[in-house]
Each structure stands twice: as C-alpha cells, then as structure tokens.
C-alpha positions as CSV (number, residue, x, y, z in Angstrom):
1,M,3.2,2.0,30.2
2,S,6.2,0.9,32.6
3,T,10.0,-0.4,32.3
4,V,10.7,-3.3,34.2
5,F,14.2,-4.2,35.2
6,F,14.6,-8.2,36.4
7,A,17.6,-9.7,37.6
8,D,18.8,-12.7,39.6
9,V,22.1,-14.0,40.9
10,L,24.3,-15.8,38.2
11,G,24.5,-19.6,38.8
12,F,22.3,-19.5,41.8
13,S,21.0,-22.6,41.3
14,E,24.5,-24.3,41.6
15,M,25.1,-22.0,44.8
16,A,21.6,-23.5,46.4
17,S,22.4,-26.9,45.6
18,A,25.3,-27.1,47.7
19,P,25.4,-28.9,51.1
20,G,23.7,-26.6,53.4
21,A,23.3,-23.8,50.7
22,E,25.5,-22.0,52.6
23,P,27.0,-20.1,48.8
24,A,23.8,-19.1,48.3
25,V,23.1,-18.0,51.6
26,D,26.4,-16.0,51.5
27,A,25.5,-14.6,48.2
28,L,22.4,-13.0,48.8
29,A,23.9,-11.7,52.1
30,D,26.6,-10.0,50.1
31,L,23.9,-8.7,48.0
32,A,22.0,-7.4,50.5
33,R,24.7,-5.7,52.1
34,L,26.0,-4.2,48.9
35,S,22.4,-2.9,47.9
36,A,21.9,-0.9,51.0
37,G,25.5,0.3,51.0
38,D,26.7,3.6,49.4
39,L,28.4,1.8,46.5
40,L,25.5,0.6,44.7
41,A,22.2,1.5,46.7
42,R,22.4,4.9,44.3
43,H,21.5,2.7,41.3
44,L,18.8,0.8,42.9
45,S,17.4,3.9,44.8
46,P,14.3,6.0,43.8
47,S,16.8,8.7,42.9
48,A,18.0,6.5,40.2
49,G,14.5,6.7,38.5
50,W,13.0,3.5,40.2
51,G,9.5,3.8,41.3
52,G,9.2,0.6,42.6
53,R,11.3,-1.9,43.8
54,Y,10.7,-5.8,44.6
55,G,12.9,-8.8,45.8
56,L,12.0,-12.5,46.2
57,S,15.0,-14.7,47.0
58,D,17.7,-14.0,44.5
59,S,15.6,-12.0,42.5
60,M,15.1,-8.4,42.1
61,F,12.3,-6.2,40.1
62,L,12.6,-2.5,39.4
63,V,10.2,-0.5,38.1
64,A,10.8,3.1,36.1
65,E,8.8,5.2,33.9
66,D,11.4,5.9,31.5
67,P,13.1,3.3,29.8
68,A,16.4,5.4,29.3
69,S,17.0,6.2,33.1
70,A,16.5,2.2,33.7
71,C,19.0,1.2,31.2
72,A,21.4,3.7,32.4
73,A,21.0,2.7,36.4
74,A,20.7,-1.4,35.4
75,A,23.6,-1.0,33.7
76,E,25.7,1.1,36.2
77,F,24.1,-1.6,38.9
78,C,26.0,-4.4,36.9
79,F,29.3,-2.8,36.7
80,S,29.3,-1.6,40.3
81,L,28.4,-5.1,41.4
82,A,31.4,-6.6,39.3
83,F,34.1,-3.9,40.0
84,Y,33.3,-4.5,44.0
85,N,33.5,-8.5,43.4
86,S,36.8,-7.9,41.2
87,G,38.6,-7.9,44.3
88,L,37.2,-11.0,45.9
89,S,38.1,-14.4,45.7
90,S,34.5,-15.5,44.9
91,A,32.0,-13.3,42.8
92,V,28.4,-12.2,43.2
93,L,27.3,-11.5,39.6
94,V,23.6,-11.0,38.2
95,R,22.2,-11.4,34.9
96,G,19.1,-9.1,34.1
97,A,16.4,-8.0,31.5
98,I,14.4,-5.4,31.2
99,A,11.1,-4.9,28.9
100,S,8.4,-2.2,28.8
101,G,4.5,-2.7,28.8
102,E,1.9,-2.8,31.5
103,V,2.7,-3.3,35.3
104,R,0.7,-3.5,38.0
105,A,1.1,-3.4,42.2
106,A,-1.0,-6.1,43.7
107,P,-1.2,-7.0,47.5
108,P,1.5,-9.6,49.1
109,L,0.4,-12.8,49.3
110,F,1.9,-12.6,53.1
111,P,2.0,-9.4,54.6
112,E,4.6,-10.6,57.0
113,T,7.0,-11.0,54.4
114,G,6.6,-8.1,51.8
115,R,4.1,-5.3,51.4
116,A,3.4,-5.5,47.6
117,N,3.5,-7.6,44.8
118,L,3.6,-7.2,40.9
119,V,1.9,-8.5,37.8
120,G,2.0,-7.6,34.4
121,E,3.0,-8.0,30.7
122,A,6.1,-6.6,31.1
123,V,6.8,-8.6,34.2
124,V,6.7,-11.7,32.3
125,R,8.4,-10.6,29.3
126,A,11.2,-9.3,31.6
127,V,11.6,-13.0,33.0
128,L,11.3,-14.5,29.9
129,L,13.8,-12.6,28.2
130,E,15.9,-13.1,31.0
131,K,16.0,-16.7,30.6
132,S,16.7,-16.6,27.4
133,G,19.8,-16.6,24.9
134,A,23.8,-16.9,25.7
135,K,25.0,-17.6,29.0
136,G,26.8,-15.0,31.4
137,P,26.1,-12.0,33.2
138,R,24.2,-10.6,30.4
139,L,21.8,-7.4,30.6
140,L,19.3,-7.7,27.8
141,V,16.9,-5.5,26.6
142,S,13.4,-6.1,24.7
143,A,13.1,-4.6,21.6
144,E,10.7,-1.5,22.5
145,V,13.2,-0.8,24.8
146,A,16.1,-0.8,22.4
147,E,14.2,1.3,20.0
148,A,13.5,4.0,23.1
149,V,16.9,4.5,24.1
150,R,18.6,4.0,20.5
151,G,18.6,7.8,20.3
152,T,19.7,8.5,23.6
153,Q,23.1,8.9,25.1
154,V,23.1,5.3,26.7
155,G,22.2,4.0,23.6
156,W,25.9,3.6,23.0
157,L,25.8,0.6,24.9
158,L,23.0,-1.4,22.6
159,Q,24.3,-4.6,20.8
160,P,22.4,-7.4,18.9
161,L,22.2,-10.6,20.6
162,G,20.5,-13.1,18.5
163,A,16.7,-12.3,18.4
164,A,17.5,-9.6,21.4
165,E,19.8,-6.9,22.2
166,E,22.0,-6.3,24.9
167,L,23.8,-3.5,26.8
168,L,27.4,-3.7,27.2
169,W,27.6,-2.7,30.8
170,L,31.0,-3.0,31.1
171,L,30.9,0.4,29.8
172,P,29.3,3.5,31.4
173,P,26.3,4.9,29.7
174,D,28.2,8.1,29.3
175,P,31.0,7.5,27.2
176,A,33.2,10.5,28.4
177,A,33.0,8.8,32.0
178,A,34.9,5.4,30.7
179,D,37.6,4.6,33.3
180,G,40.4,2.3,31.9
181,D,41.5,1.0,35.2
182,M,37.9,0.2,36.7
183,I,37.1,-1.6,33.2
184,A,40.4,-3.3,33.2
185,A,40.1,-4.3,37.0
186,V,36.5,-5.9,35.9
187,A,38.1,-7.4,32.8
188,Q,40.9,-9.2,35.1
189,A,38.0,-10.6,37.2
190,A,36.2,-12.0,34.6
191,V,39.7,-14.1,32.8
192,G,40.2,-15.2,36.9
193,L,36.5,-17.0,36.8
194,F,37.4,-18.3,33.7
195,E,40.5,-19.6,34.7
196,R,39.2,-21.3,38.0
197,H,36.2,-22.5,36.8
198,R,36.7,-23.7,33.2
199,G,36.5,-27.3,34.3
200,E,33.3,-27.0,35.9
201,S,30.9,-28.1,33.6
202,R,27.8,-26.5,35.1
203,V,29.2,-23.0,35.4
204,A,32.1,-22.8,32.9
205,A,29.6,-21.4,30.0
206,H,28.6,-18.9,32.3
207,Y,32.1,-17.4,32.6
208,V,33.1,-17.9,28.7
209,G,29.9,-15.8,28.3
210,Y,31.7,-12.7,30.4
211,L,34.8,-13.1,28.5
212,D,32.7,-12.5,25.1
213,L,30.8,-9.6,26.7
214,V,34.2,-8.2,27.9
215,T,36.0,-8.2,24.5
216,R,33.0,-7.0,22.5
217,A,32.8,-3.8,25.0
218,L,36.5,-3.5,24.8
219,L,36.0,-3.6,21.0
220,R,33.2,-0.9,21.2
221,L,35.5,1.0,23.4
222,R,38.2,1.3,21.2
223,G,36.0,2.6,18.7
224,W,35.1,5.8,20.8
225,N,38.7,6.4,22.7
226,A,41.4,4.0,21.9
227,V,43.8,5.9,24.3
228,V,41.5,4.6,27.0
229,A,40.7,1.0,25.7
230,D,44.4,0.1,25.1
231,A,45.3,1.3,28.7
232,A,42.7,-1.3,30.3
233,L,43.5,-4.0,27.5
234,R,47.2,-4.1,29.0
235,H,45.8,-4.9,32.4
236,T,43.1,-7.2,31.6
237,G,45.2,-10.9,31.8
238,L,43.1,-11.6,28.5
239,E,46.5,-13.0,26.8
240,R,46.7,-15.7,29.2
241,V,43.4,-17.0,28.2
242,R,43.7,-17.4,24.0
243,E,45.1,-20.7,24.4
244,R,42.6,-22.2,26.5
245,L,39.1,-20.6,24.6
246,E,37.1,-22.6,22.4
247,D,35.4,-20.2,21.2
248,R,36.3,-19.1,17.8
249,A,34.3,-15.4,17.8
250,I,36.2,-14.8,21.1
251,V,39.2,-15.8,20.1
252,A,38.7,-13.7,16.7
253,R,38.0,-10.6,18.9
254,L,41.2,-11.3,20.8
255,E,43.1,-11.2,17.7
256,E,41.2,-7.7,16.6
257,L,42.6,-6.1,20.0
258,G,46.0,-7.3,19.4
259,L,46.2,-9.8,21.9
C-alpha cells in the first residue's frame, strides 16, 4: 500500500481561459521555478519521503510509503508556497488531497514528454477527493490516511470537513515550530486576496474558503499556544473584512478570536 498526494493549481481553469492563457502559463512557470528552488524543493524531494513524482499540466502526483511523512511534507509544501506568494501581487496556491491504496507505475504514453505514468486505486481516490467538498486551498485526506496519522505528531493538524478530513496546513506539523510572524504573513495575504477578488463570482468562493481555513487554523493554534496565536492575529488584517463576510461560521470564529 502506498500514499498518493495529488495537487493542482487553484483557479487554474479561470487562468487558462484568459486570452492567450498567459496567467496559466505564468503560474506553471512560477511553480516549476519554485519547486526546483531551495524554498520548496525540500518538501517535494525524495528526502521528504517521496518515492515517485509525476507532473502533468497543473497537476502533480507524489507517492510515499508512509502516510505521516506524506502529510507532513504536503502541509509544509502548501505553507511554503503560500508564504512565498504572500509578498507578491498575484498568488499561486494549490488544492490537494492524500489517499492510500494500490499504486502502480506504468509506461508513459509518449516517452518524449514523460518517463513514467501512474495508475491505481489511490490515484483515483486522491483525484476524486481533491474535487470534493468546500472551495479554497484545502489539503484533504481520506479516512484511512487520517486514521494512520491521528496518533502521530502531524495528527494535530487534522480537522473534520464534511465527509472527509483536512490538514490545517497553515500550521506546522510540529506545533513547537509555529512561527507567528510567518503565519501572520500568510493570513494577511489571504485577507488581501479576499479583498481583491470578492466581487468576482468565479473565484471569490476560493478566497472565502481561504479565510475559513485561516480562522480555523488560528483557533487551533490558540488552543496550543495563545501567545503565538495572538501575536499572529495582531498582523493579519482579519478585522478589516469582518463586516464584508457573509459566511456566519467565519464571522463567529472571528468573534471567538476577539476580532
């Protein structure tokens, strides 16, 4: 049995539909450059526990033997990507899912564009899971993956989300490594994305979902270390968007956070 992490670029269909598909081309170029650089490469490399890596268009598949290692590396990749983009005017974010089951390598259809292909139950389930549930840059995990990591260090990131569970990737797999300044930078970027795109019907729901993730992660962090959580809260800008949010659950969390 293997564990598959499947992810693709959030809002890529909208990017690809633009004239000349330039936003999509730029997003892929940014992701390729970042995944080869020091910031993200360590989370995508074999040293992070990945035994196989496959890419097609905006989609990536990474295969590992250990579910906990896969979850930790995937969560750190999502955070590092978001942190890097927090200082940029446009963001490349991913949405992903992790499932365990049978995985087999297969010959590529066209060897000039790839060296291997990937098939199996876990691949199919990861793809279907990524397409399910609420909008936003989620990192969803199947039931068997959640069960496998629940008793490990990374288990503190788990939270139910409808029929599945997700990893609150805004937080680190090791709670002692939580950095309030870095978390605040990502949260502040999520606020900015919501403010810039809330009138755009095709993508606005993704950024509402991003704020939903941010507020739940900050509440989880406060339960572990209120000092770090409150230090992060002071610099998120979340108070600016409270009156513009229609999602009552997010508003209730903002109230619980004292905003």
